[in-house]
N, C-alpha and C positions, 0 to 999 in steps of 0.2 A: 353640725354644719354651721359655719360662720358666714359672714358677709361675702368673703371671697368665694366660698363654696356656692352660695346662692347665685352669685354672678356667673360662676362656671356652669351651674345648672341651666341658667338662662341661655348662655352661649351654646351649650350642647343641644338645646331645643330650638335654637334659631330665634329666640326672643330678642327684640331690640332693647338696648340698654342705654341709659342716659345718666351722666354724672355731671353735677354742677354744684358749686358752693358747699361741698362736703356732703351732698345728698346723692342717693342712688334711686333711679326709677327703672323698673323692669316692666316692659310692655308684655302683657299676657293676653293671648287670644281669648275671646269670650267663651268659646266652647271648650277651652282647656283650663278655665279658672278653677273649677272644683278640684281637678287633679293636681294642679299646681299648689293650691292651698293644703291639700292632703300631704303633699310632699314636704312643704315647708313646716307643717305641724309636726310631722314625724322627724324632721331634721332638727328640731329644737327651737324654731320660731314659735314660741308658745303663747305669745301675747299679741292680740290684735288691738293696737292702741287707738286706732281711729279709722273711720271710713268716710271719705270726702267725695262729694259730687261736684262737678265743675261744668259750667256751660261756657264753651269757647266761642260763642257768637261774638262777632266784631273783634275777635282777637287779632292782633297785628300779624302773627305768624300763622301759616297754613297748618291745620291739624287734620288728622285722618277722619275724625267725626266731630259732630257738634258737642257731644258730651263725653266725659270721662269719669270713671270712678276710681279712686285711689285707696288702697289698703295699706295702712302703716303697720308693718310686721316687725316685731321685736323679739329677739332672743334674750330673755331675762338673765340667763346664766352668762351668755356672751357679754351682755352689758356689764354685769357685775365683775366679770373678768377683765374688763377694760378693752374688749374686742370691738366695741362699737357696732354691735350686730343689730342694725336697724336699716330698713329700706322700704320703698313704696312699690307695691305691685300696682300697675296702672292698666285699666281695661277701657278701651274705647267703645263707646255705646252709640249705636245708630239712632238718629232722630226718627227714622221710619219705624223702628221697633225698639224702643227704649226699655230693654229688659236684660237682666243678668241672672244667673243662678245665685241663690242666697248663699252667704258664707256662714250662716248660723250652724249648719252641721259640723263645720270645723271649729268655729269660734263663737261661743254664745254671746260674746260682747257685740257681735254684729247686729243683734236684734234691733235695738233702738236706733243705731246709726242708719240702718237700712230703712227703717220707718221714716226717719227724718228726711232722707234723700227722696224717698217715694213721695212724701208730702210736699216738699219744697221744689223738687225738680221733675217729678213725674216719672222717675225711673222705677220700673217694677223689679222685684226680686223673687223669682220663681222658686217655690219651695219654702218660702218664709213661713214660719208657724202662725203669724198673726199680722199680716201686712195691712195696716190701716193708718190713717192720719195720726199724727202725734202732736203737732203744734198749731195747726190752723183749724178753724171751725169746719164742721162737716159740710156746711152749705157753701163754703168758699169755692168759687170756680177758678181753675187755673193753679199755677205753681209759682209762688212768689220769688224764687231764686232764678227763674228763667229770665234771660236778659230782655225778652220781649214782654215781660209782665209789666203792666202800667204801674209806675211809682205813685205813691201817695202825694198829695199836694199840700202838705203842711210843712212850711219852712222850718228847718231845725236851727234854733237860736243857741249860740255859744255865749259863754260868760263875758267875753270881751265885746259883745255887741254884734259880731258877725253872724250871718245866717246863710244857710244853703238854700238857694232858690232852685226848686225842682227842675225847671226847664233848663237852666244854665248848667245844673249838675249833670243832667243827662247828656248835654252837649260835651261837657268835659270828659265824660266816660268814653266818648267816641272820638276824642282827640281835638275837639273844638275848644271854644273859650272855657277855661276851667270854671269860672263862674262861682267860686266859693265865696262870694263875700260881699254881698250887699250889707248895708247896715241900717238898723232901725232902732229907735228907742234908746234908752240908756243901757249902759253896760251892766251885766249882772256881776255881782261880787263873788269872787272865788275865795278859796282858802288862804291864798297869799295875802289878799287885801285884809281879810278878817284877822289874820295873824299879826299883820302890821299894826292894826288898830289896838289889839290886845297888848302888843309890846309897848306901844306908846303910852297906853293907859297905865301899865305897870311902871314905866319910867317916870311918868308924872306923879304917881303915888309915892315913889321913892324920893322925888324932889320935895314933895310937900312934907314928908316926914322928916 
């Protein structure tokens, strides 16, 4: 099965399908995810390249649920044959019951991806062999990639002297003042500046000799 066949499978089962910028998303119902992954595995999509969790809070367009989990499925043989066999299976996840069946039975690579999403977004994966935190401390409360999680209050300083002010940055995320750019202190020196100093030093040595 190649990409067109995966799309035909989705259409035959009544799954919504979205195409944009050369990418394909197939919306799979939560209770049909395991069967869908079984079918794709048997059909030749033998590589789960990524699992991505998304929080659509404050998203400008209406979405069916607050959360979604995307599975990037690839057919290695199809890719090598130039068939471009790659697409995203997308599952919408309710905020009231943020849980999905684990994809580990079909794809072992889902293991750490699912643990990361569980840790950072709080979406549970039922049937996962070892579902526990992977990035944050055990005593940390909340899930840092949720949009309502409080951001840290340490401004991020860039080498040209700009910095992100946390309050302004939050406003920018919601369509307000972008706020990327108060300035303080001297500019930090980057590779380009250091390279220019070295170039001038070498040029000066050449003139002296």
